[in-house]
VODO-65614 format. One record per residue: x, y, z of N, C-alpha, C, O in turn. Coordinates in steps of 0.02 Angstrom, whole numbers, plus 32768, in hexadecimal, padded with zeros to 4 digits. Layout:
BEGIN
XYZXYZXYZXYZ;...
# end
This chain:
BEGIN
387ABAE29F433838BAD29F5E3842BAA89FA03869BA799FA3;381DBABC9FD13823BA98A01237FFBA57A01237C6BA529FFA;381FBA24A02C3801B9E2A03237CBB9E2A06837DBB9ECA0A3;378EB9D7A0573757B9DAA08A3759B9A2A0BB373AB9A7A0F0;377BB96EA0AE377CB935A0DC37B5B93CA11037B5B91AA143;37E5B968A102381CB973A1323804B9A1A16A37E5B9D5A15D;3812B98EA1AA37FAB9BAA1DE3824B9FBA1E3385FB9FCA1D2;3804BA30A1FA3823BA6EA1FC3849BA7AA240386DBAABA249;383DBA4DA26E385CBA51A2B23886BA12A2BD3873B9DFA2A0;38BCBA11A2E238E5B9D6A2EB38BEB9A5A31B38AFB9B4A354;38B0B969A2FF388AB939A32538AEB920A363388EB90FA395;38F0B91EA3603915B906A39B3910B938A3D3390CB927A40E;3911B975A3C03908B9ABA3F638C1B9ACA41638B9B9B7A452;388EB99FA3EB384CB99CA4043846B95DA4343829B962A46A;3862B927A4203862B8EAA44D3885B8FAA48E386DB8E8A4C3;38C1B91CA48A38E4B92AA4C538BFB957A4F538C0B94DA532;389FB988A4DA3875B9B7A501383DB98EA523382FB996A55E;381EB965A4FE37E7B939A51B3801B90CA55037DFB903A582;383BB8EEA5483857B8C2A57B3871B8E8A5B83879B8CAA5ED;387EB926A5B33892B950A5EC3859B954A6203865B95FA65B;381DB94CA60937E2B94DA63637DFB90AA65C37D9B8D4A63E;37E3B90CA69B37E5B8CEA6C337A5B8A9A6BF37A5B86CA6CB;376EB8C9A6AE372CB8A9A6A93726B87FA66B36FAB854A668;374FB889A63A374EB862A5FC377AB827A5FF37B5B82EA610;375FB7EAA5EE3789B7B0A5EF37A5B7A6A5A937C5B7D4A58E;379BB76DA58D37B4B75DA54C378EB785A5133754B798A51C;37ADB791A4DD3790B7B4A4A93794B789A46637CBB776A452;375EB77CA4473761B756A4083782B782A3D1377FB7BFA3D4;37A1B762A39E37C6B784A36D379CB7B8A34537B8B7E8A32B;375CB7AEA341372FB7DEA31C371EB81AA33E370CB84CA31E;3724B81AA383370CB851A3A9372FB891A39D370BB8C3A399;3770B897A398378FB8D7A386377CB8F0A343377CB92DA338;3769B8C2A3123754B8D7A2D23712B8FCA2D53708B92FA2B5;36E3B8DFA2FF36A2B8FEA30B36A8B940A32D3687B971A31B;36D3B941A36036DCB982A38636FCB9B6A35836E9B9F1A35B;372AB9A2A3303746B9D2A2FC3711B9EEA2CD370FBA2AA2C1;36E8B9C4A2B336AFB9DDA2873682BA0BA2AD366DBA3EA292;3671B9FBA2EB3649BA23A3113667BA69A31E3644BA9CA31C;36A9BA6AA32C36CCBAA7A33236C9BAD2A2F536BEBB0EA2F8;36D3BAB0A2BA36D1BAD5A27B368DBAF3A26E3687BB2BA256;3659BACEA27D3615BAE7A2713605BB1EA2A235E3BB4EA290;361CBB1AA2E23610BB4FA3123634BB8CA2FB3616BBC2A2FB;3671BB88A2E93697BBC7A2D23678BBE5A2933674BC22A28C;3663BBBAA2653644BBD4A2283604BBFBA23835F6BC2EA219;35DDBBE2A268359FBC04A27F35B1BC46A29F3593BC79A28E;35DEBC48A2CD35F4BC86A2EE3610BCB8A2BB35FEBCF3A2BE;363ABCA2A28D3656BCD0A25D3621BCEEA22F3624BD28A21D;35EFBCC4A21D35B9BCDFA1F23593BD12A2183582BD47A1FD;3583BD05A258355FBD37A27F3588BD77A289356CBDAEA287;35C8BD71A29435F7BDA9A29E35F8BDD3A25E35F6BE10A261;35FABDB2A22635FBBDD3A1E635BABDFCA1DB35BDBE34A1C3;3582BDE0A1ED3540BE05A1E83543BE41A213352FBE76A1FE;355EBE3BA2543564BE71A2803591BEA7A2633582BEE2A268;35C9BE93A24535F5BEC3A22635D2BEE8A1ED35DABF25A1E6;35AEBEC5A1C73588BEE6A18E3554BF15A1A63549BF49A188;3530BF03A1DE3503BF30A1FB3523BF71A2103505BFA6A20A;3560BF6DA2293586BFA5A24235ABBFC7A20835D4BFF3A215;359FBFB4A1C935C1BFCEA18E360DBFC9A1933631BFF9A184;3624BF8DA1A7366ABF80A1AD367ABF48A17B3652BF1CA16E;36B8BF4BA15F36CBBF17A12F36F6BEE2A150370CBEB2A130;3702BEEAA18F3728BEB5A1B4370ABEA6A1F736EABED0A217;3716BE6AA20A36FEBE56A24F372CBE6CA2833767BE5CA281;3712BE92A2B5373ABEAEA2EA3727BE8AA32B36F7BE63A32F;3750BE99A3603743BE80A3A23700BE93A3B936DCBE6CA3D9;36ECBED3A3A936ABBEECA3BE3673BEC5A39B363FBEB7A3B9;367EBEB3A35D3649BE8FA339363EBE49A3593606BE30A35D;3678BE2AA3713671BDE8A392364BBDF2A3D5361FBDCCA3E6;365DBE26A3FA363EBE2EA43A35F2BE42A43135C8BE2EA459;35E3BE67A3FE359ABE78A3F23576BE37A3DB353FBE2AA3F2;3594BE10A3B13572BDD3A39C3565BDA6A3D7352DBD8CA3DF;3597BD9CA401358FBD70A43B355CBD88A46B3538BD5FA489;3558BDCAA4763525BDE4A4A434DEBDE2A48534ACBDDBA4A8;34DABDE9A4423496BDE7A421347BBD9DA41E343EBD92A424;34A4BD6DA4153490BD28A4093489BD03A44B34BCBCFDA46D;3452BCECA45F3445BCCCA49D346DBC8BA4A23489BC7CA4D7;3470BC63A46B3493BC25A46E34DDBC2CA47634FEBBF9A47E;34FABC68A473353FBC72A47E3551BC90A4C03589BCA6A4CD;351EBC92A4EB3524BCAFA52C355ABC90A55A3572BCAFA589;356CBC53A54935A0BC34A57335E7BC4DA5663615BC3EA58C;35EFBC74A5313631BC8EA521363CBCCDA54C3613BCFBA549;366FBCD0A571367FBD09A59A36B4BD35A57736EFBD24A576;369FBD6BA55A36CEBD92A53736DEBDD6A55936F5BE04A538;36D2BDDAA59636DCBE1AA5BC3724BE2AA5C33736BE65A5C5;3753BDF6A5C53796BE01A5D137C3BE07A5933800BE0AA597;37A0BE07A55937C8BE0CA51A37DFBE54A50E37B8BE83A514;381DBE5CA4FF383CBE9FA4F03846BEA9A4A7385FBEDEA493;
# end
């Protein structure tokens, strides 16, 4: 059973990516944890929507086309540019 309190993404890598942005100064220790949780929730939402799209298309697996269809259908995902995905 997966421990719900353990982050699914490496917190040190999240912090390093954040610090690579010159506009960001110091980061409090809890910030990468919050960003990690937000990433988990965002991905869970996208996966749920992609699964629904796959089911509509009578598919048992999520394909690249399902992801592209989901992103184009959902207005709040418009910032994702998937045109160059092969």
